[in-house]
C-alpha positions, 0 to 999 in steps of 0.5 A: 500500500502506498504511503500518503506521505511524500518522499521528498526526493527533490532534496536529492536533486537540489543537493546535486544542483548545488554540488554542480554549481560549486564544482564549476564556481570560478576559483583562481588557478592556484586554488583549483586543486583545493576544490573538494569533489562535491559531487563525489561527496554527495554520491557517497552520502546518498548511496550510503544513506539510501542504498536501496533507492540510489546506487550505481545508476544514479552515480552514472547519471550524476557523473555524465551531468558533471562531465557535461557541465565541466566539459570533461571527457564524456564518461570520465566522472561517470566511470569514477563515480560508478566505481565509488558508488559500487564500493559504497553500495556493497559496504554501506552497513560497514560504513554506517557502523564507523565513527565519523572520523573513520568514515572520513578516512574511507571518504579519502580513499574513495575520492582518491579512487575517483581522482585516480580514475579521472587522472587516468582518463586525463593521462590517456588524453595526454595530460595528467595532474601533477603528483604533488597535488593529485590527492589534495581534493580527496584530502579536502573532501575527507576533511569536509565529511564531518560537516557534510554528514550532520548537515545532510542528515538534518535535511534528510530528517527535516524533509522526510527524504525516504 
């Protein structure tokens, strides 16, 4: 039987819209490596919190949109986000049992994998990230994780996202 209460999944779409805007917000050239991977953070959050409803398909679509918005090679972020979403989907129960700092460590690894795939595609195209800044976005994203989780938990409970 269907519930009369709305699922309010528009919050998920709105969160991705904000992440896309933040991912292309202009920054000085020296600061571009300090930009967190906002879309990857949201994929991790939403797949871990709603693994029955959101997963690899959502990650693929989010990655394709990110590729188009950022002007990247089509499929670059899609491939990376699918791998990240798959790992999150098969281990979401374990991730939820970790304390926030352990989760942040896992986020560092997952976004590092994302960076690895994106850098691999860049390398195939003839250019890649300098080695000294390759994992900086993963580190910044992991440092943001303890702020992202309570914020989106609040939105999820306040708006009744199910």
